[in-house]
DSSP file (Angstrom, degrees, kcal/mol; ACC not computed):
  #  RESIDUE AA STRUCTURE BP1 BP2  ACC     N-H-->O    O-->H-N    N-H-->O    O-->H-N    TCO  KAPPA ALPHA  PHI   PSI    X-CA   Y-CA   Z-CA
    1    1 A M              0   0    0      0, 0.0     2,-0.3     0, 0.0     0, 0.0   0.000 360.0 360.0 360.0 131.9   70.3   33.1  119.3
    2    2 A T        -     0   0    0      2,-0.0     2,-0.6     0, 0.0     0, 0.0  -0.832 360.0-137.0-115.0 154.3   68.2   32.4  116.3
    3    3 A L        -     0   0    0     -2,-0.3     2,-0.7    80,-0.1    84,-0.0  -0.943  14.0-170.0-110.6 119.7   64.5   32.9  115.8
    4    4 A N        +     0   0    0     -2,-0.6     2,-0.4     2,-0.0    80,-0.0  -0.884  30.1 138.9-111.6 100.5   62.7   30.1  114.0
    5    5 A L        -     0   0    0     -2,-0.7    82,-0.1    78,-0.1    -2,-0.1  -0.954  39.9-144.4-146.0 119.2   59.2   31.3  113.2
    6    6 A T     >  -     0   0    0     -2,-0.4     4,-2.7     1,-0.1     5,-0.2  -0.400  32.2-108.0 -77.7 161.4   57.3   30.7  110.0
    7    7 A P  H  > S+     0   0    0      0, 0.0     4,-2.4     0, 0.0     5,-0.2   0.886 121.8  49.8 -56.6 -38.5   55.0   33.4  108.7
    8    8 A S  H  > S+     0   0    0      2,-0.2     4,-1.9     1,-0.2     5,-0.1   0.885 110.9  49.0 -70.1 -36.4   52.0   31.3  109.6
    9    9 A E  H  > S+     0   0    0      2,-0.2     4,-2.2     1,-0.2    -1,-0.2   0.902 111.1  51.2 -65.6 -40.1   53.3   30.8  113.2
   10   10 A A  H  X S+     0   0    0     -4,-2.7     4,-2.4     1,-0.2    -2,-0.2   0.933 110.3  47.7 -62.2 -46.2   54.0   34.5  113.5
   11   11 A E  H  X S+     0   0    0     -4,-2.4     4,-2.4     1,-0.2    -1,-0.2   0.864 109.5  54.1 -64.5 -34.7   50.4   35.3  112.4
   12   12 A A  H  X S+     0   0    0     -4,-1.9     4,-2.0     2,-0.2    -1,-0.2   0.910 109.8  47.4 -64.3 -41.4   49.1   32.8  114.8
   13   13 A K  H  X S+     0   0    0     -4,-2.2     4,-2.1     2,-0.2    -2,-0.2   0.906 111.5  50.6 -64.7 -41.7   51.0   34.5  117.7
   14   14 A I  H  X S+     0   0    0     -4,-2.4     4,-2.5     1,-0.2    -2,-0.2   0.896 108.5  52.3 -63.7 -40.0   49.8   37.9  116.5
   15   15 A T  H  X S+     0   0    0     -4,-2.4     4,-2.6     2,-0.2    -1,-0.2   0.896 107.7  52.5 -61.8 -40.3   46.2   36.6  116.5
   16   16 A Q  H  X S+     0   0    0     -4,-2.0     4,-2.5     2,-0.2    -2,-0.2   0.911 109.7  48.5 -61.4 -42.6   46.7   35.3  120.1
   17   17 A V  H  X S+     0   0    0     -4,-2.1     4,-2.5     2,-0.2    -2,-0.2   0.935 111.8  49.2 -62.9 -46.1   47.9   38.8  121.2
   18   18 A D  H  X S+     0   0    0     -4,-2.5     4,-2.3     1,-0.2    -2,-0.2   0.905 112.2  48.2 -60.4 -42.6   44.9   40.4  119.4
   19   19 A E  H  X S+     0   0    0     -4,-2.6     4,-2.6     2,-0.2    -1,-0.2   0.908 111.2  50.2 -65.4 -41.9   42.5   38.0  121.1
   20   20 A A  H  X S+     0   0    0     -4,-2.5     4,-2.1     2,-0.2    -2,-0.2   0.909 111.5  48.1 -63.5 -41.8   44.0   38.6  124.5
   21   21 A M  H  X S+     0   0    0     -4,-2.5     4,-2.3     2,-0.2    -1,-0.2   0.895 111.3  50.8 -66.4 -39.1   43.8   42.3  124.1
   22   22 A G  H  X S+     0   0    0     -4,-2.3     4,-2.3    -5,-0.2    -2,-0.2   0.913 109.8  50.0 -62.5 -42.5   40.2   42.1  123.0
   23   23 A N  H  X S+     0   0    0     -4,-2.6     4,-2.4     1,-0.2    -2,-0.2   0.884 109.6  51.8 -62.8 -38.5   39.4   39.9  126.1
   24   24 A L  H  X S+     0   0    0     -4,-2.1     4,-2.3     2,-0.2    -2,-0.2   0.913 109.9  48.0 -64.9 -43.6   41.1   42.5  128.3
   25   25 A R  H  X S+     0   0    0     -4,-2.3     4,-2.1     2,-0.2    -2,-0.2   0.898 111.4  51.4 -63.6 -40.2   39.0   45.3  126.8
   26   26 A T  H  X S+     0   0    0     -4,-2.3     4,-2.3     2,-0.2    -2,-0.2   0.922 109.6  49.6 -62.4 -44.6   35.8   43.2  127.2
   27   27 A L  H  X S+     0   0    0     -4,-2.4     4,-2.3     1,-0.2    -2,-0.2   0.915 109.4  51.5 -61.3 -43.9   36.7   42.6  130.9
   28   28 A A  H  X S+     0   0    0     -4,-2.3     4,-1.9     1,-0.2    -1,-0.2   0.908 110.8  49.0 -60.4 -41.5   37.3   46.2  131.6
   29   29 A G  H  X S+     0   0    0     -4,-2.1     4,-2.7     1,-0.2    -1,-0.2   0.891 109.4  51.8 -64.6 -40.2   33.9   47.1  130.0
   30   30 A K  H  X S+     0   0    0     -4,-2.3     4,-2.7     2,-0.2     5,-0.2   0.892 107.3  52.8 -64.4 -39.8   32.1   44.4  132.1
   31   31 A I  H  X S+     0   0    0     -4,-2.3     4,-2.0     2,-0.2    -1,-0.2   0.940 113.1  43.2 -61.3 -46.9   33.6   45.8  135.3
   32   32 A L  H  X S+     0   0    0     -4,-1.9     4,-2.5     2,-0.2    -2,-0.2   0.903 113.7  51.4 -67.3 -40.7   32.4   49.3  134.5
   33   33 A D  H  X S+     0   0    0     -4,-2.7     4,-2.5     2,-0.2    -2,-0.2   0.905 109.5  50.6 -61.7 -41.5   29.0   48.0  133.3
   34   34 A S  H  X S+     0   0    0     -4,-2.7     4,-2.6     2,-0.2    -1,-0.2   0.901 109.9  50.2 -63.5 -40.7   28.6   46.1  136.6
   35   35 A T  H  X S+     0   0    0     -4,-2.0     4,-2.4    -5,-0.2    -2,-0.2   0.928 110.6  49.6 -62.6 -45.0   29.5   49.1  138.6
   36   36 A E  H  X S+     0   0    0     -4,-2.5     4,-1.1     1,-0.2    -2,-0.2   0.927 112.1  48.3 -58.4 -46.1   26.9   51.2  136.7
   37   37 A T  H  X S+     0   0    0     -4,-2.5     4,-0.6     1,-0.2     3,-0.4   0.918 113.6  46.6 -61.9 -45.0   24.2   48.5  137.2
   38   38 A M  H  <>S+     0   0    0     -4,-2.6     5,-0.7     1,-0.2     3,-0.3   0.881 118.6  39.5 -66.8 -38.5   24.9   48.2  140.9
   39   39 A T  H  <5S+     0   0    0     -4,-2.4    -1,-0.2     1,-0.2    -2,-0.2   0.462 114.0  51.1 -97.7  -0.2   25.0   52.0  141.6
   40   40 A S  H  <5S+     0   0    0     -4,-1.1    -1,-0.2    -3,-0.4    -2,-0.2   0.414 107.4  56.4-111.1   0.3   22.2   53.1  139.4
   41   41 A G  T  <5S-     0   0    0     -4,-0.6    -3,-0.1    -3,-0.3    -2,-0.1   0.460 122.9 -33.4 -97.7-121.7   19.6   50.6  140.7
   42   42 A S  T   5S+     0   0    0      1,-0.1     2,-1.0     2,-0.0    -3,-0.1   0.646 113.4  86.9 -82.4 -15.0   18.5   50.1  144.2
   43   43 A W      < +     0   0    0     -5,-0.7     2,-0.2     5,-0.1    -2,-0.2  -0.764  59.4 150.3 -90.9 106.1   21.8   50.9  145.8
   44   44 A L        +     0   0    0     -2,-1.0     4,-0.2    -4,-0.1     3,-0.2  -0.728  18.8  63.1-125.9 173.2   21.9   54.7  146.3
   45   45 A G  S  > S-     0   0    0     -2,-0.2     4,-2.0     1,-0.2     5,-0.2  -0.466  93.9 -42.9 105.7-175.4   23.4   57.1  148.7
   46   46 A G  H  > S+     0   0    0      1,-0.2     4,-2.5     2,-0.2     5,-0.2   0.875 130.6  50.5 -61.6 -43.2   26.8   58.3  149.8
   47   47 A R  H  > S+     0   0    0     -3,-0.2     4,-2.7     1,-0.2    -1,-0.2   0.882 109.8  51.7 -66.7 -36.2   28.5   54.9  149.9
   48   48 A A  H  > S+     0   0    0     -4,-0.2     4,-2.7     2,-0.2    -1,-0.2   0.911 110.6  48.6 -64.1 -41.5   27.2   54.0  146.5
   49   49 A Q  H  X S+     0   0    0     -4,-2.0     4,-2.5     2,-0.2    -2,-0.2   0.905 111.9  48.7 -65.4 -41.0   28.7   57.2  145.1
   50   50 A I  H  X S+     0   0    0     -4,-2.5     4,-2.5     2,-0.2    -2,-0.2   0.939 113.0  47.7 -62.8 -46.3   32.0   56.6  146.8
   51   51 A F  H  X S+     0   0    0     -4,-2.7     4,-2.9     1,-0.2     5,-0.2   0.925 111.6  50.4 -59.6 -45.2   32.1   53.0  145.5
   52   52 A R  H  X S+     0   0    0     -4,-2.7     4,-2.4     1,-0.2    -1,-0.2   0.909 110.6  49.7 -61.3 -42.3   31.2   54.3  142.0
   53   53 A G  H  X S+     0   0    0     -4,-2.5     4,-2.1     2,-0.2    -1,-0.2   0.917 112.2  47.4 -62.4 -43.9   34.0   56.9  142.2
   54   54 A I  H  X S+     0   0    0     -4,-2.5     4,-2.4     1,-0.2    -2,-0.2   0.934 114.2  46.3 -63.2 -46.2   36.5   54.3  143.3
   55   55 A M  H  X S+     0   0    0     -4,-2.9     4,-2.5     1,-0.2    -1,-0.2   0.850 110.1  53.7 -68.2 -33.3   35.5   51.8  140.6
   56   56 A T  H  X S+     0   0    0     -4,-2.4     4,-2.4    -5,-0.2    -1,-0.2   0.906 109.5  48.6 -65.7 -40.4   35.5   54.5  137.9
   57   57 A Q  H  X S+     0   0    0     -4,-2.1     4,-2.7     2,-0.2    -2,-0.2   0.911 110.6  51.0 -64.5 -41.7   39.1   55.4  138.9
   58   58 A H  H  X S+     0   0    0     -4,-2.4     4,-3.0     1,-0.2    -2,-0.2   0.919 110.1  50.1 -59.7 -42.7   40.0   51.7  138.7
   59   59 A A  H  X S+     0   0    0     -4,-2.5     4,-2.7     2,-0.2    -2,-0.2   0.909 110.2  49.8 -63.3 -41.8   38.4   51.6  135.3
   60   60 A D  H  X S+     0   0    0     -4,-2.4     4,-2.0     2,-0.2    -2,-0.2   0.923 113.3  46.4 -61.8 -43.5   40.4   54.6  134.2
   61   61 A D  H  X S+     0   0    0     -4,-2.7     4,-2.4     2,-0.2    -2,-0.2   0.915 112.3  50.7 -63.2 -43.1   43.6   53.1  135.5
   62   62 A F  H  X S+     0   0    0     -4,-3.0     4,-2.6     1,-0.2    -2,-0.2   0.910 110.1  49.7 -61.2 -43.7   42.8   49.8  133.8
   63   63 A N  H  X S+     0   0    0     -4,-2.7     4,-2.4     2,-0.2    -1,-0.2   0.855 108.5  53.3 -66.1 -34.5   42.2   51.6  130.5
   64   64 A Y  H  X S+     0   0    0     -4,-2.0     4,-2.3     2,-0.2    -2,-0.2   0.943 110.8  46.3 -62.6 -47.1   45.5   53.4  130.9
   65   65 A V  H  X S+     0   0    0     -4,-2.4     4,-2.9     1,-0.2     5,-0.2   0.911 111.1  52.4 -62.0 -42.4   47.3   50.0  131.4
   66   66 A I  H  X S+     0   0    0     -4,-2.6     4,-2.5     1,-0.2    -1,-0.2   0.914 108.7  51.2 -59.4 -42.6   45.4   48.6  128.4
   67   67 A G  H  X S+     0   0    0     -4,-2.4     4,-1.9     2,-0.2    -2,-0.2   0.912 111.5  46.6 -61.0 -43.1   46.5   51.5  126.3
   68   68 A Q  H  X S+     0   0    0     -4,-2.3     4,-2.0     2,-0.2    -2,-0.2   0.916 113.2  48.8 -65.5 -43.1   50.2   51.0  127.3
   69   69 A L  H  X S+     0   0    0     -4,-2.9     4,-3.0     1,-0.2    -2,-0.2   0.868 107.7  56.0 -64.0 -36.0   49.9   47.2  126.7
   70   70 A T  H  X S+     0   0    0     -4,-2.5     4,-2.9    -5,-0.2    -1,-0.2   0.915 106.6  49.8 -62.5 -42.8   48.3   47.9  123.3
   71   71 A Q  H  X S+     0   0    0     -4,-1.9     4,-2.2     2,-0.2    -2,-0.2   0.925 113.3  46.0 -61.4 -44.0   51.3   50.1  122.3
   72   72 A V  H  X S+     0   0    0     -4,-2.0     4,-2.7     2,-0.2    -2,-0.2   0.922 113.9  49.1 -63.3 -44.2   53.7   47.3  123.4
   73   73 A A  H  X S+     0   0    0     -4,-3.0     4,-2.8     2,-0.2    -2,-0.2   0.914 110.5  49.8 -63.6 -43.5   51.6   44.7  121.6
   74   74 A E  H  X S+     0   0    0     -4,-2.9     4,-2.2     2,-0.2    -1,-0.2   0.910 112.9  46.9 -63.8 -41.4   51.5   46.7  118.4
   75   75 A K  H  X S+     0   0    0     -4,-2.2     4,-2.7    -5,-0.2    -2,-0.2   0.930 113.1  49.6 -64.3 -44.0   55.3   47.3  118.4
   76   76 A G  H  X S+     0   0    0     -4,-2.7     4,-2.7     1,-0.2    -2,-0.2   0.901 109.8  50.7 -61.1 -41.8   55.8   43.6  119.1
   77   77 A K  H  X S+     0   0    0     -4,-2.8     4,-2.3     2,-0.2    -1,-0.2   0.917 111.7  47.9 -63.3 -42.4   53.5   42.6  116.3
   78   78 A G  H  X S+     0   0    0     -4,-2.2     4,-2.4     2,-0.2    -2,-0.2   0.913 111.9  49.8 -63.3 -42.3   55.4   44.9  113.9
   79   79 A D  H  X S+     0   0    0     -4,-2.7     4,-2.8     2,-0.2    -2,-0.2   0.904 109.9  50.9 -63.5 -41.6   58.7   43.5  115.1
   80   80 A I  H  X S+     0   0    0     -4,-2.7     4,-2.7     1,-0.2     5,-0.2   0.935 111.3  47.9 -61.0 -46.0   57.6   39.9  114.6
   81   81 A R  H  X S+     0   0    0     -4,-2.3     4,-2.4     1,-0.2    -1,-0.2   0.903 112.1  50.0 -63.1 -40.0   56.4   40.7  111.1
   82   82 A T  H  X S+     0   0    0     -4,-2.4     4,-2.1     2,-0.2    -2,-0.2   0.936 112.0  47.3 -63.4 -46.6   59.7   42.4  110.3
   83   83 A L  H  X S+     0   0    0     -4,-2.8     4,-2.1     1,-0.2    -2,-0.2   0.920 113.4  47.9 -61.2 -44.1   61.8   39.5  111.6
   84   84 A V  H  X S+     0   0    0     -4,-2.7     4,-1.7     1,-0.2    -1,-0.2   0.900 110.4  51.3 -65.4 -40.0   59.7   37.0  109.7
   85   85 A S  H  X S+     0   0    0     -4,-2.4     4,-0.7    -5,-0.2    -1,-0.2   0.867 110.5  49.3 -67.5 -33.5   59.9   38.9  106.5
   86   86 A H  H  < S+     0   0    0     -4,-2.1     3,-0.4     1,-0.2    -1,-0.2   0.872 109.8  52.1 -69.3 -36.2   63.7   39.2  106.8
   87   87 A D  H  < S+     0   0    0     -4,-2.1    -2,-0.2     1,-0.2    -1,-0.2   0.824 110.0  48.2 -68.6 -30.5   63.9   35.4  107.5
   88   88 A T  H  <        0   0    0     -4,-1.7    -1,-0.2     1,-0.2    -2,-0.2   0.613 360.0 360.0 -87.1 -11.4   61.9   34.6  104.3
   89   89 A D     <        0   0    0     -4,-0.7    -1,-0.2    -3,-0.4    -2,-0.1   0.483 360.0 360.0 -76.9 360.0   64.0   36.9  102.1
């Protein structure tokens, strides 16, 4: 199996990965911000606190997954650059 990827194609793929990861981080932030807005305004009481706790845990889990995906993405980006540099040598 051969890999045919020019340096510009590789950088375009890496840019796509970076944009997708940025979008994922933005979405995670929006979810937490929405939870804050909902539970710090007119919705108060025990159920609001329970909801906030659940959503905070979801946000923590989401951020953990984002961290793991970031590690995979960074390794993949490095591997792509290495492969492309070997192909151009």
